[in-house]
N, C-alpha and C positions, 0 to 999 in steps of 0.2 A: 504494500500500500504506500503510495507516494505521500509527500508532505501535505499537499492540499487536501487529498482524500482523508488523511488522518485529522487534519484541522477541521474539516467539515463534519467528520464523525464526532469529534470532541465537542464541537459547538452544538450539534444536534443533541448529544447526551446531556449537555448543560441545560438546554432548553427543556428537555424532558424532566430533568431533576427539579427545575424551578416550577414548571407547569404542574408537575405531580403533587406539589405541596399545596396547591390552591384548595382542593377538596379537604385536605387535612386541616388547613387553617379554618375553613368554614365549619368543620366538625368541632374543632376546639372552641370556636366562638359561640357554639351552641351548648357548651357545657357551662359550668358555673364561673368560668374564667371570663373576664372582660377582655375586649380587644387589646387594651394596654397590657394585661397579664399575658395574653397569648404572644404578643411581640416581644415582651420582656423575656419570656422563656426562649423564644426563637433566637433573639439576638445574643443572649448569654451563651447558649449552646454553640451557636455559630461562631462567636468571638473566640471562645476557648479553642475550638477546632482550628480556625484559621490562624490564630497566633501560634498554636502548636506546629502547624504545617510550616509557617514562615520560619520558626525557630529551627525546625528540622532541616529546612532547605537553606539555612544560614543567610536569610535575608536581613537587611538592616532593620532592626526592631525599634531603634530609638527614634523618637520624634523630637525635633528641636523645639525649644521653648517658644520661639516665635511662630511655630506652625500649629500649636495646640488649639488656637482659636479656630483654625480651619478644620482640624480633625473633629473638634467639638461641634461645630456647625454641621459638618458632614454627617456626624453620627446622630445628633439630636433631631435635626430637621429632615435630612434626606434619607435616613434609614429608619429611625424610630417613628417620627411623625408620618412618614410615607407609608410604612407598613401598618401602623395603627389605622390610618385612613382607609387603606386598601382592605384591611380585615373588617372594619366597620361597614364598608361597602358590600363585602361578601355576605354580611348578615342580613342585607336588605334586597340585594339584586342577585340574579344568577351569576355564577362564576365567570361565564363567557363574557357577559356584559361588563363586569367589574374589570376584567383584563383588558377589554377593548378600550374602556375609559382610561385606564392607567397608561395604556400604550399610545395615548395621544401625546405623551411627553416628547417624542421626537419632533412632532409638529410644532409644539410650543418652543422647543429649542431652536428650530429653524426660524420661527417668527422672531424670536429674541435676537438671533444673529442678524436677521434682515433689518429690523427696526431699531434695536438698541445699539447694535454695533455698526449699523449702516453699511452692511456688507451685501453686495449684489449677489443674488443666488440664481441658479438656473431656472428657466421657465418650467422645466419638468417638475420642479418643487411645487409650484402652484397647482399643477395638474394633480399631483399626489394629494395635496391638501383638499382640493375640491372633491376628489373621489372619496377621501376619508370622511369629510363632513356629510356628504350625500349618503354614504353608507350608514353613518351614525344616525342620521335622521330616519332612515328606514328601520333600523333596529329599534330606535326609541318609539316610533309610531306603532311598530308591531307589538312591543311589550306593553304599550299604554293600554291596549285593549284588554290585557290581562291584569292591569293595575300596577304599572311600574312605580317604584318608590322614589319620589324626587329627592328625599334625603340621601338615599343610597347613591343616586346619581351625583349629588354634590360631593359625597365622600370620594367617589371614584374620580371626579375632576380634581379634588384636592390631592389625591394620590398622584395624578398626572403632573400637577404643578410641582409637587415636592420631588418627584422622580426627575423632572426636567432640571430642577435645582441640583440633583445629584450629578447629572451629566456635566453641568456647568462648573460645579465646585471641583469635581474630579479632574477637570481640565487643568486646574491649578495645582491640586494636591498631588497628581501623578507626575509632576515635574520633579518632585523630590522623593517620592515614596513608591515602593512597589505596590501593585494593585491589591495583593493579598494582605500586605501590612496595613494599608489604608483602610481596607474593608474590615480587617480584624479589630483595629483600634477604634474605628468608627462604630462598629457593632457593640464593642465594650462600653464606649461612652454612652451610646443610646440605651443600653440595658441599665446602666447606672441611673440615667436620667428618669427612665420609666419606673424604676424601683422607688424613686422618691415620690413620684406622682401617685402610684398605686402599687404598694408592695405585693409581691407574688404570694398567694396563699399556699404555702408549702404542703398543707394537708391535701391539696388537690392531686399531688403526685401519687397519693395512694389510690387514686381512681384509675382502674385498669384501662380506661379509655384515654386518659390524658398523657401519661408519660411516653407511650409508644409514638403518639402523634407529635409530641414535643421533640423527641429525638429525630423523627423523620423531617420535620420542617427545619430543624437546626442543622443536622448533619448532612442531609441530602439536599433539601431545598435552599440552604444557604452555603455551607462550607463546600460541599461537592460541586455545587453549581458554579461558584466563584472560581474554584480551582480548574474546572473543566473549561470555563470561558476564557480564563487567562491563558491556559495552555493552547487553546484553539487560536487565539488572536496572535500568537507568535508564528503561526503557520499559514494563515489565510488573511487576505486584505479586509479592511473594516467593512466594506459593503457586504461581503459574504457573511461575515460574523453578525452584522446587524440583521440581515435578512433571515438567517437561520435562527437568530434569537426570537424572531416573531413566531416561531413554532410553539413558543410558550403559550400563546393564546389558544392555538389548536389543541395542544396537549391538555391544558387546563380545562377547556370546555369539554373535551372528550372524556377526561377523567371524571369530571362532574356528572356527565351523562351516565357513565358506568357506575360510579360510586353513589351519587346523590340522586340519580334519576332526573336530572335537569335536562331539558331540551327546549328547542325553539322551532316554530313553524318554518315552512320553506322560505317565506318572505324575510323572516328574521335571519335565516342562514345566508340568504343572498346579500342582505345588508352587511352582515358580519364579514362575509368574503370581500365585499367592497372596501370596508374599513381596513382589513388586513392588507389588501392590495395597495391601498393608498399609503399606508404606513411604510410598506416596502419601497414604494416609488419615492417617497420623501427621503428615506434613508439612503437610497441609491443616489438620488440627486445631490445630496449633501456630501456623500463620501466619495463621489466619482473622482474628484480632483485628488483627494488623498490617496486613492488607489493608484493613480498614475505615478505618484511619488514613491508609493510602497513598492511597486514593480521595479522602479528605477533603483531604489536603494537595495533591493533584493536580487539584482541582476547577478548572473553567474550561479544561481541556485543557492546562494547563501542568505541567511537571515540573521540580522543583528540580535544579539542576546538581550539588548535593552531596547524597549520600544519608547516612543515619545508621545506626548499628549495629543488628543484629538485636535485637528486643525493646524498641527505643526508637523512638518516632515512627514514621517510615515503614518502617524495617527493610530498606531496599533495599541497603545495603552488606552483603555477605555474604562468607563465606570462599570463596576460589577452589575450584573443583571438585576432586573427589577424584583421579580416575584418574591 
């Protein structure tokens, strides 16, 4: 198996790992745990695993004093708040819709780059945004007939905003830190912050339904997903990594259909497919320039052992995946 095939395989496995955690999060949110407790457990388990992996791989574990504000913001807002909002959305809307809403983040990042940074973007980007919004309108109208929860939609949109913030903060944080280290310390800070807001009820670990799900979302849905994504992004260009990451939506919705018996009518599936297609087009349009530079820097079949932040040179260091 060649490097690109291995990269695509690793990226797909990472998307499966993240997507498979969606039903588990929803099941946890329907126990006596609050969404804050659920994500507190997920981030704590994920942080321990990620920092242990970073230590074993001898990555730079220390964070300079002047960078802790960034790690804190990254952990509290873009990991803890993001995942709490996403989990709250899961309690009110189907898994597939929650994932579709959260994955509007690449569209928000593109709009930020265009209007806040005043960077000209390809016309293809606007085609992708138009397709995404049209598909989302179809999905919303389909579920409205069955009684979509507007509060759940608001939580999903909040998850999208905070996930977009993760991408933007990671652009700065990954200039100085490895992805695994940034994700590990960020998750640790997020877990501590959430423990102050709503301490985890340790008695719940005695519930046979809780601890296996906590281990799954922490070890598989967080640590394994980040490790697989980081490994994949060293072998394939960012467009391919971003497109494959969108499999999380398909996997999450499919897992919810199998585990939770959630489904959508044909019109809703068509709208969801349009949203997914639009997201892929947006990511392709934004990353196309980076891919050209990635190919140039990787000429001769060699790949640099250290990647660089999105939007600079190869763009292979990217924020850890969402779910």
